[in-house]
C-alpha positions in Angstrom: -15.8 -15.0 -2.8 -12.5 -15.7 -4.9 -9.8 -13.3 -4.1 -8.2 -13.5 -7.8 -9.4 -13.1 -11.1 -8.4 -15.5 -14.2 -6.4 -17.7 -14.8 -2.8 -15.9 -16.1 -1.2 -17.0 -19.0 1.8 -18.9 -18.6 3.8 -16.6 -20.5 2.2 -13.1 -19.1 4.8 -11.1 -17.1 3.6 -11.5 -13.4 3.9 -7.6 -11.7 6.2 -7.6 -8.8 4.3 -7.3 -5.2 3.7 -4.6 -3.1 7.0 -4.7 -0.3 6.5 -3.9 3.2 8.5 -2.2 5.5 10.3 -4.1 8.6 9.3 -3.5 12.1 11.8 -2.8 14.1 11.3 -6.1 15.9 12.1 -7.9 12.7 14.9 -5.8 11.8 16.5 -6.9 15.1 16.0 -10.0 15.1 17.6 -10.0 11.7 20.8 -8.3 12.6 21.0 -10.5 16.1 20.0 -13.6 14.7 17.4 -13.9 17.7 15.2 -17.3 17.6 17.6 -18.6 15.3 18.1 -22.5 15.9 19.6 -25.7 14.1 16.9 -27.5 15.2 13.1 -27.3 14.0 10.8 -25.2 16.7 7.9 -27.1 17.7 5.3 -25.9 16.5 3.7 -23.6 19.4 0.6 -24.8 21.2 -3.1 -22.6 20.8 -2.6 -21.2 24.0 1.2 -20.5 23.9 0.5 -18.1 20.7 -1.2 -14.5 20.3 -0.9 -15.4 16.4 -3.1 -16.1 13.6 -3.0 -19.9 11.6 -3.2 -19.9 7.7 -3.3 -23.0 6.5 -2.8 -22.9 2.5 -4.2 -25.8 -0.5 -3.3 -24.6 -3.3 -3.6 -26.8 -6.3 -0.9 -26.4 -9.3 0.4 -28.9 -12.0 4.0 -27.9 -12.0 7.3 -29.2 -13.9 9.6 -31.6 -12.0 11.9 -29.6 -9.3 9.4 -26.5 -9.3 7.8 -26.2 -6.3 5.1 -23.5 -4.8 5.4 -20.6 -1.8 3.6 -18.1 -1.0 5.3 -14.9 0.0 3.8 -11.5 1.2 3.5 -8.7 3.9 4.4 -11.1 7.2 8.0 -12.0 8.8 6.3 -15.6 8.3 5.9 -15.2 4.2 9.2 -13.7 4.1 8.3 -10.1 3.9 8.2 -10.1 0.6 11.3 -11.5 -0.3 10.7 -14.9 -2.2 14.0 -16.1 -1.1 12.4 -16.1 2.3 8.7 -17.2 1.2 6.5 -20.1 3.0 7.2 -23.4 0.5 4.7 -25.3 0.6 4.1 -29.4 0.4 3.6 -31.8 -2.7 0.8 -33.4 -1.8 -2.0 -36.0 -3.8 -3.7 -34.3 -6.7 -1.1 -31.3 -7.1 -1.8 -29.4 -3.7 0.6 -27.9 -2.3 0.1 -27.2 1.5 1.7 -25.5 4.8 0.8 -23.8 7.4 2.0 -20.3 8.6 1.8 -18.1 11.8 0.9 -14.8 11.2 0.8 -11.9 14.0 -3.0 -11.3 14.8 -4.5 -8.5 15.0 -3.3 -6.0 12.3 -6.4 -5.1 9.6 -4.9 -6.8 6.4 -1.7 -9.1 5.1 -1.3 -8.5 1.4 0.0 -11.6 -0.5 1.0 -13.7 -3.6 1.6 -17.5 -4.3 4.3 -18.0 -6.3 6.2 -20.6 -7.8 9.9 -21.6 -7.5 11.8 -22.7 -10.7 14.3 -25.6 -10.5 16.9 -22.7 -12.1 15.9 -20.5 -9.1 13.8 -18.2 -11.0 10.2 -17.2 -9.8 7.3 -17.0 -11.8 4.9 -14.5 -9.3 1.1 -14.5 -10.0 -0.5 -12.3 -12.6 -3.2 -9.3 -10.9 -3.1 -7.7 -7.8 -1.9 -8.7 -4.5 -4.6 -11.1 -2.7 -5.2 -9.7 0.7 -5.9 -11.6 4.0 -8.8 -9.9 6.6 -7.1 -10.7 10.3 -9.6 -8.9 12.3 -11.6 -11.2 14.6 -8.9 -14.0 14.1 -7.0 -15.2 17.1 -5.6 -17.9 18.8 -8.7 -20.1 19.1 -9.2 -20.3 15.5 -7.4 -20.6 11.4 -7.7 -19.4 8.4 -7.6 -22.0 5.4 -7.0 -20.7 2.1 -7.6 -22.8 -0.7 -7.7 -22.2 -4.4 -5.5 -22.3 -7.9 -2.5 -20.9 -9.2 -3.4 -18.0 -10.8 -6.9 -18.4 -10.2 -9.6 -17.6 -8.2 -9.0 -18.7 -4.0 -11.3 -19.2 -1.0 -10.9 -18.5 2.5 -12.4 -19.6 5.6 -12.5 -19.1 9.2 -12.0 -22.4 11.4 -12.9 -22.1 15.0 -11.8 -24.8 17.6 -15.4 -26.5 17.7 -15.4 -27.3 14.0 -17.2 -24.3 13.1 -16.3 -22.6 10.2 -17.5 -19.2 8.0 -16.4 -17.9 4.6 -14.1 -14.3 5.6 -14.9 -11.4 4.0 -12.4 -10.8 1.7 -10.8 -7.5 0.3 -8.9 -7.0 -2.9 -5.5 -4.6 -2.7 -6.0 -1.1 -4.2 -6.0 -1.0 -8.6 -3.5 0.0 -10.2 -4.1 4.1 -10.4 -3.9 5.4 -14.3 -0.6 6.5 -15.2 0.2 10.2 -14.5 0.2 12.6 -17.6 3.5 13.0 -18.7 2.9 17.4 -19.4 6.2 19.0 -19.2 4.3 22.2 -20.5 7.0 23.3 -22.7 9.1 24.2 -19.5 12.6 22.3 -19.5 12.1 19.9 -17.0 11.3 23.0 -14.3 7.9 22.4 -13.6 7.2 19.8 -11.1 7.6 16.7 -12.9 5.4 13.5 -12.5 6.5 10.1 -11.3 8.7 9.4 -14.3 10.1 11.9 -17.3 11.7 9.8 -20.1 15.0 10.9 -20.1 14.9 10.3 -23.5 11.7 12.4 -24.8 10.2 11.5 -28.1 10.9 14.6 -30.8 14.5 16.1 -28.6 17.6 15.6 -29.4 18.1 13.0 -27.2 15.2 11.0 -28.7 16.2 7.1 -28.6 17.4 5.9 -32.2 18.7 2.2 -31.2 17.4 -1.0 -31.0 15.0 -1.9 -28.4 16.3 -1.9 -24.9 14.9 -4.8 -22.6 15.0 -5.9 -18.6 16.6 -9.4 -18.7 17.2 -11.5 -15.0 20.2 -13.0 -16.4 23.2 -12.0 -19.2 22.5 -13.2 -22.5 25.7 -13.9 -23.8 24.1 -15.2 -27.1 22.5 -12.0 -27.9 25.4 -9.5 -27.4 27.6 -11.7 -30.1 24.6 -11.3 -32.2 24.8 -7.7 -31.9 28.5 -8.0 -32.1 28.2 -9.3 -35.3 25.1 -6.8 -36.2 27.3 -3.8 -35.7 30.7 -5.2 -37.1 28.9 -6.0 -39.9 27.4 -2.2 -40.3 31.1 -0.5 -40.1 32.0 -3.0 -42.7 30.4 -1.1 -45.2 33.2 0.4 -47.8 33.9 3.9 -47.0 36.4 4.4 -50.1 33.6 8.0 -50.9 34.7 9.5 -48.0 37.7 11.5 -46.6 39.5 13.5 -44.1 38.5 13.1 -40.7 35.2 11.1 -42.0 37.4 8.4 -43.4 39.1 7.9 -40.2 35.7 8.1 -37.9 34.2 5.4 -40.8 37.6 3.0 -40.7 37.9 3.4 -36.8 34.2 2.4 -36.4 34.6 -0.7 -37.8 37.3 -2.3 -34.7 35.6 -0.1 -31.9 32.2 -2.0 -30.7 32.1 -0.7 -27.0 31.0 2.8 -26.1 34.4 3.7 -24.6 36.2 2.6 -27.7 34.0 5.2 -30.2 34.6 8.0 -27.4 38.4 6.9 -27.8 38.0 7.3 -31.5 36.3 10.7 -31.2 39.4 11.9 -29.2 41.7 10.8 -31.7 39.9 12.7 -34.1 39.2 16.1 -31.9 40.9 15.3 -28.4 44.2 16.8 -27.3 47.2 17.2 -29.7 44.6 17.3 -32.6 44.0 20.0 -34.9 40.8 21.8 -34.4 39.2 22.1 -38.5 36.0 22.2 -40.0 36.3 18.4 -41.1 37.5 17.2 -37.9 34.7 18.4 -35.8 32.0 18.1 -37.9 32.7 14.3 -38.5 33.0 13.7 -34.7 29.6 15.7 -34.4 28.0 13.4 -36.4 29.1 10.1 -35.1 29.0 11.3 -31.4 25.3 12.4 -31.6 24.1 8.8 -33.5 26.7 7.0 -31.2 24.7 8.8 -28.0 21.4 8.2 -29.2 22.1 4.4 -30.5 21.7 5.1 -34.2 25.2 3.8 -34.1 25.0 0.5 -31.2 27.5 0.1 -28.8 28.5 -3.1 -27.8 30.4 -5.3 -25.6 34.2 -5.4 -25.6 34.7 -8.5 -23.7 37.3 -6.7 -21.6 35.7 -4.4 -18.4 36.3 -0.8 -18.2 34.2 1.0 -15.7 32.3 4.3 -16.0 35.6 6.7 -14.9 37.8 4.9 -18.1 35.0 7.0 -20.4 35.4 10.0 -18.0 38.4 10.6 -18.5 38.4 10.0 -22.4 35.4 13.1 -22.3 38.0 15.1 -20.3 40.2 14.8 -22.5 38.2 16.2 -25.6 36.6 18.6 -23.8 40.0 20.3 -22.8 40.5 20.5 -26.7 37.5 22.3 -27.6 37.7 24.8 -24.4 41.6 26.1 -25.1 40.3 27.4 -28.1 36.5 28.7 -27.2 37.0 32.2 -25.6 35.9 35.3 -27.0 38.3 37.6 -25.5 41.5 35.5 -25.7 42.7 31.6 -26.8 45.3 29.2 -25.7 45.1 27.8 -29.2 44.7 28.2 -32.6 42.1 30.7 -33.9 39.0 28.9 -35.5 35.9 30.8 -37.5 32.7 30.8 -36.6 31.1 27.7 -38.1 34.0 25.7 -36.1 32.3 27.7 -33.2 29.3 26.8 -33.9 29.8 22.8 -34.4 32.1 23.0 -31.3 29.2 23.6 -29.4 27.0 20.3 -30.8 30.0 18.3 -29.3 30.0 19.2 -25.5 26.9 18.0 -24.3 27.1 14.5 -25.5 30.4 13.9 -24.0 30.2 11.8 -20.2 30.8 13.9 -17.3 34.4 13.7 -15.6 33.5 15.7 -12.1 35.0 13.6 -9.4 32.5 11.3 -8.7 32.6 9.8 -12.1 36.8 9.8 -12.1 37.0 8.0 -8.5 37.9 4.3 -9.3 34.9 2.4 -8.3 32.3 5.1 -9.5 28.3 5.0 -9.6 28.5 2.2 -7.1 24.9 3.5 -5.8 23.0 0.9 -7.8 25.3 -2.4 -6.6 23.9 -1.3 -3.3 20.5 -1.0 -4.4 20.6 -4.2 -6.1 21.6 -6.1 -3.2 18.5 -4.6 -1.0 16.4 -7.5 0.3 13.4 -5.5 0.2 12.7 -5.8 -3.4 11.3 -8.6 -5.1 13.9 -11.0 -6.0 12.7 -11.1 -10.3 13.0 -7.1 -10.1 16.5 -7.4 -8.3 17.9 -9.9 -11.0 16.7 -7.2 -14.1 18.5 -4.5 -11.9 21.7 -6.7 -11.5 22.1 -8.3 -15.0 20.5 -5.5 -16.7 22.5 -2.3 -15.3 24.3 -2.8 -12.4 26.6 -5.3 -14.3 26.6 -4.0 -17.6 27.0 0.0 -16.3 30.8 -1.6 -14.6 31.3 -4.3 -18.0 31.0 -1.6 -20.4 28.8 1.7 -19.6 26.7 2.9 -22.8 24.0 4.9 -23.4 21.7 1.9 -23.7 22.1 1.8 -19.7 20.4 5.0 -19.5 17.2 3.9 -21.5 17.3 0.7 -19.8 17.3 2.9 -16.0 14.2 4.8 -17.6 12.8 1.1 -18.0 13.0 0.5 -14.7 12.4 4.0 -12.8 9.1 3.5 -15.2 8.4 0.0 -13.7 8.3 1.1 -10.1 6.8 4.0 -10.3 4.3 4.8 -12.9 3.3 1.4 -13.7 3.4 0.7 -10.0 0.0 1.2 -7.7 0.5 2.3 -4.3 2.8 0.6 -1.7 3.9 -2.6 -4.4 7.5 -1.3 -3.8 9.3 -0.3 -0.6 9.7 3.8 -0.7 12.9 3.6 0.7 14.0 1.4 -2.9 12.1 3.6 -4.8 13.7 7.0 -3.2 17.2 5.5 -3.8 16.6 4.2 -7.3 15.5 8.2 -8.0 18.6 9.4 -6.5 20.6 6.8 -8.8 18.9 7.9 -12.2 19.5 11.8 -11.1 23.1 10.5 -10.9 22.9 8.8 -14.4 22.1 11.5 -15.5 24.3 13.6 -14.4 27.1 11.2 -15.9 25.7 11.2 -19.4 25.0 15.2 -19.0 21.4 14.7 -19.4 19.9 17.1 -16.8 18.0 20.0 -17.5 19.0 23.5 -17.1 17.0 23.9 -13.8 18.2 20.7 -12.3 22.2 22.2 -13.2 21.5 25.8 -11.8 20.2 23.8 -8.1 23.2 21.7 -8.6 25.6 25.0 -8.5 23.8 26.5 -6.6 26.0 26.6 -3.6 29.2 28.0 -5.5 27.5 30.7 -7.2 27.7 34.5 -6.0 25.0 35.9 -4.0 23.9 38.2 -7.0 23.9 35.5 -9.5 21.9 33.1 -6.7 19.1 36.2 -7.0 18.9 35.6 -10.9 18.4 32.2 -10.1 15.8 32.7 -8.0 14.5 35.0 -10.7 14.6 32.5 -13.1 12.7 29.8 -10.7 9.9 32.2 -9.8 9.4 33.0 -13.5 9.5 29.3 -14.2 6.7 28.4 -12.0 4.3 31.7 -12.9 4.5 30.8 -16.0 3.7 26.8 -15.1 0.1 28.1 -14.1 -0.6 29.2 -17.8 -1.0 25.8 -19.5 -0.6 27.5 -23.4 -4.1 26.4 -24.4 -6.5 28.5 -26.8 -3.9 28.1 -30.1 -2.3 30.9 -31.9 -3.9 34.0 -30.6 -2.0 37.1 -30.3 -3.9 38.2 -27.7 -2.0 35.3 -25.4 1.1 37.4 -26.4 0.5 40.4 -25.3 -1.3 39.3 -22.1 -0.7 37.8 -19.0 1.1 34.2 -20.8 3.1 36.5 -23.2 4.0 38.5 -20.0 5.1 35.4 -18.1 7.5 34.0 -21.0 9.0 37.3 -21.3 9.9 37.7 -17.7 11.6 34.0 -17.9 13.3 34.8 -21.4 14.8 37.6 -19.7 15.8 35.9 -16.6 17.2 32.7 -18.9 19.4 35.4 -20.5 20.7 37.1 -17.2 21.5 33.7 -15.9 23.4 32.6 -18.7 25.1 36.0 -18.6 26.8 35.1 -15.9 28.0 32.0 -17.1 28.8 33.4 -20.6 31.0 36.0 -19.1 33.1 33.5 -17.1 34.3 31.3 -20.0 35.0 34.1 -22.0 38.4 32.8 -21.9 40.3 30.1 -23.4 41.0 27.4 -20.9 45.2 27.8 -19.8 46.8 24.2 -20.7 47.7 24.4 -17.0 44.2 24.5 -15.8 44.1 22.1 -12.9 41.4 19.4 -12.0 38.9 21.1 -10.4 39.2 24.4 -12.4 38.6 22.2 -15.4 35.7 20.1 -13.6 34.2 23.5 -13.1 34.4 25.0 -16.3 32.4 21.9 -17.7 29.4 22.2 -15.0 29.2 25.6 -16.2 29.8 25.0 -20.5 26.8 22.5 -20.0 25.1 24.7 -18.0 25.4 28.0 -20.4 23.9 25.6 -23.0 21.0 24.3 -20.8 19.8 27.4 -20.8 20.0 28.3 -24.4 18.1 25.2 -24.4 15.9 26.7 -21.9 15.3 29.8 -24.1 14.5 27.9 -27.5 11.3 26.5 -25.3 10.8 29.8 -24.0 10.8 31.1 -27.7 8.4 28.4 -28.8 5.9 29.5 -26.5 6.2 33.1 -27.5 5.9 32.2 -30.9 2.7 29.9 -30.4 1.1 32.7 -27.8 1.8 34.7 -30.8 1.0 32.3 -33.4 3.6 32.7 -35.3 4.1 29.9 -37.9 7.0 28.5 -40.1 8.1 30.6 -43.5 6.2 27.9 -46.3 4.7 25.6 -43.9 1.1 25.9 -43.9 -0.3 28.0 -40.8 -3.4 29.2 -40.2 -3.2 30.8 -37.0 -0.2 33.0 -38.4 -2.8 35.0 -40.3 -4.1 36.4 -37.2 -0.5 37.7 -36.1 0.6 38.7 -39.2 -2.7 41.3 -39.6 -2.0 42.4 -36.0 1.4 43.1 -36.8 -0.1 45.0 -39.7 -2.6 46.9 -38.4 -0.4 48.6 -36.3 -1.3 47.0 -33.0 1.1 49.1 -30.7 1.3 46.1 -27.6 1.4 43.5 -30.2 5.3 45.2 -31.7 5.9 45.9 -28.0 6.0 42.0 -27.2 7.5 40.7 -30.4 10.1 43.3 -30.5 10.9 42.5 -26.1 10.9 38.7 -27.2 13.1 39.0 -30.8 15.4 41.1 -28.4 16.2 38.4 -26.2 16.4 35.9 -28.9 18.9 37.8 -30.4 20.9 38.2 -26.6 20.8 34.5 -26.9 22.8 34.5 -29.8 25.1 36.9 -28.7 25.7 34.5 -25.6 26.4 31.5 -28.1 29.7 34.2 -29.1 27.3 34.6 -32.6 28.5 38.1 -34.0 27.8 39.4 -30.4 28.5 42.6 -31.1 25.7 42.8 -34.0 23.7 40.8 -32.2 23.3 42.8 -28.9 23.0 46.3 -31.0 20.0 44.9 -33.0 18.1 44.1 -30.1 18.9 47.3 -28.2 17.7 49.1 -32.5 14.6 47.1 -31.4 13.6 48.0 -27.9 14.5 51.5 -28.8 12.0 51.8 -31.6 8.9 50.4 -29.8 10.1 52.3 -26.7 10.0 55.4 -29.0 6.8 54.9 -30.2 5.2 54.8 -27.2 1.8 53.6 -26.5 2.1 53.8 -30.5 3.3 51.5 -33.1 6.7 51.5 -34.8 5.3 51.6 -37.7 3.1 54.2 -37.6 4.2 56.3 -40.3 6.6 55.1 -43.2 9.6 56.8 -41.9 8.9 54.8 -38.5 8.4 51.4 -41.1 11.4 52.2 -42.7 13.5 52.4 -39.8 12.8 49.3 -37.8 12.4 47.5 -41.3 16.2 48.4 -41.1 16.3 46.8 -38.1 14.7 43.6 -39.1 16.6 42.8 -41.9 20.2 42.9 -39.8 18.2 40.3 -37.5 17.4 38.3 -40.1 20.7 38.7 -42.2 21.6 37.3 -38.7 19.8 34.3 -38.5 20.5 33.4 -42.1 24.0 33.5 -41.4 23.8 31.5 -38.6 22.1 29.0 -40.6 24.9 29.1 -43.4 27.3 28.5 -41.0 25.7 25.5 -39.8 25.0 24.1 -43.4 28.5 24.7 -44.8 30.3 23.4 -41.9 28.7 20.3 -42.1 28.5 20.2 -45.7 28.2 16.5 -47.1 29.5 14.6 -43.9 26.1 13.9 -42.2 24.9 11.7 -45.4 28.2 10.3 -46.4 28.5 9.4 -42.6 24.9 7.9 -43.2 26.0 5.8 -46.1 28.8 4.5 -45.1 27.1 3.4 -41.7 23.9 1.9 -43.3 21.6 4.0 -41.6 17.9 5.2 -42.7 18.9 8.0 -45.4 16.9 10.5 -44.1 18.8 10.5 -40.7 21.7 11.4 -42.8 19.7 14.5 -44.8 17.9 15.9 -42.3 21.0 16.1 -39.4 21.4 19.3 -40.4 17.8 20.6 -40.6 17.1 19.1 -37.4 19.9 21.1 -35.6 18.6 24.4 -37.5 15.0 23.6 -36.2 16.5 22.9 -32.1 18.1 25.9 -32.1 17.2 30.0 -30.9 17.6 31.5 -34.2 14.8 29.4 -35.7 12.6 30.5 -33.3 13.5 33.6 -33.8 13.1 33.5 -37.6 9.4 32.7 -36.8 8.9 35.8 -34.9 10.7 38.3 -37.2 9.9 37.0 -40.5 6.0 38.4 -40.5 7.3 41.5 -38.3 9.8 42.1 -41.5 6.7 41.5 -43.9 4.3 43.9 -42.3 7.1 46.8 -41.7 7.5 46.8 -45.3 4.2 47.3 -46.1 3.6 49.8 -43.8 7.1 51.5 -45.5 4.7 51.5 -48.9 7.1 48.9 -50.0 4.4 46.1 -50.6 5.8 42.7 -50.0 9.4 43.4 -51.9 10.6 47.3 -52.1 14.2 48.4 -51.5 16.4 47.7 -48.7 17.0 50.6 -46.4 20.2 52.7 -46.3 21.4 55.3 -44.2 22.9 58.3 -45.4 26.2 59.1 -46.3 29.5 59.2 -49.0 31.0 56.2 -50.4 34.1 55.4 -50.7 
């Protein structure tokens, strides 16, 4: 007959309660102060009240200065505000007593017993909310609640004549299991679960820093300790470095906060600085490690709102964009490697949209932290872990802290535990913070830009949305089977790839010219939004090409992969449909490389060739004869050389900078040695190589050259 379970250990964190919406009458009373009096109101007589009297007797042995209170979903219980909870009075035997009137006639009222600490904090009971059933309870009766804090409780209905009966007690709804976090590899487009991690495991945004936790007060000792640890790491000798890498390694020892680290990047590749490979490589490596927490950001002791970081990021962006144009530039000429590495900087810069460059940006979190419909302990966590931290010294760790709160109030909460208005508002704030840190997906960015796009472009965006939805209907199971690529799933992948290419083409065309020196602020803000949309569409295409490879069973050259045998056998067997689907997917990959301004004329030409050879074969295979096989082999070799050249540009561009900087910052060795490899494997060319390598091998064999043979040449006259 008890309400609660076993006593919770004192150290166990208690879950936050389920807030209740205030009625219109309660809100009006709160706004007007109706019913308030400086003197306590006389107790109502039984004949004058329509409520149910509830009498609490709770046993709890507490430290001096602590007290017991009851908080819950009724006005008399504080409407889940612990500051307004019903306080109980101590009596002999460590029994805390008090009574409160609760409006009768309702089905049930949920509540929890809390301990008000002398220092102002609260200790909530562990477990589900306790529930008072009010059916049949009126002015002629009362409820006696007896029990122990954190333990079992009993409720008896006591009538005016002294008779009593135990009340049937219902328990609060248990927590549902957390929803699965399955995004179907479509770059956050399909309907997301209640909680989608900002720093997803395995992605570029994987958090590499120290553990972030929620706190109800500022821990200055911990901040000082982290600052000392960061300074100690930054002080490692960097005599083996030179040029911009040396500047960054030395400068980091004096740059504790995220703002100071962004200023260090600005001093290397911002306006007024020459954009050469050493500078771009060092800035790219450093900025990525700072943004993922591998190089920690700490408080500097000074207060700078997020608009300061936004304006520093703007200076870096402008310098990059003035030389990024394909048609003409407004700065010095840059080479292929510089262009490839520059694209690795832009996604890690903060947004400098108007909402973030105002004098007081990101104020929504302040309003959230001052709401009266959330538990006090959660309010303190939001205030000290997010709000105050953002307005003192914003940093990428704030994104992780926001993720923790979002998880707490969605996945970890049971239905109704938190006021839905609060949850909705926090979700809106999370979206704002993601925009500030440029941590949103392609479809989110396109939705935000929709209002400023031409009608024809909107149609292509709608087609991409529809294609992604259709792809989401295929769950991608069954392992690597080439029939998946030639079937409905492969068709959905190809449709989405073509749509992504069409949408990205719009943004790439608009960004084809370098940014003018006198570009107004509105144009610069729009250009950043378009650039990041274009880059996010490239990331989406990477995911789609990975899905195509998964459908086909295409593995990675040199890595053990049983399913790749079926793909290779299908290609070698001159399976026409498989060749057509593979060439169409590869062609889209090549067009995506062209949109990244990597040898665009060559990439587009090879894409057209692959499609033309399959079209010429009709229902047959483009390797049905040795001559046809050698022809498509030549095109595939050109595609392979494009991929290899892109990989070489990354390797040569970064050189030894990642390993040297990693050593200077005392990072685990693998972070430096695998840095470039992780970028290569996260790019479209890597997925493209998974397709064309077995295709090239099959074409070579069909041409009669075994696994080797001579390279195909064209007839002509040597000069």
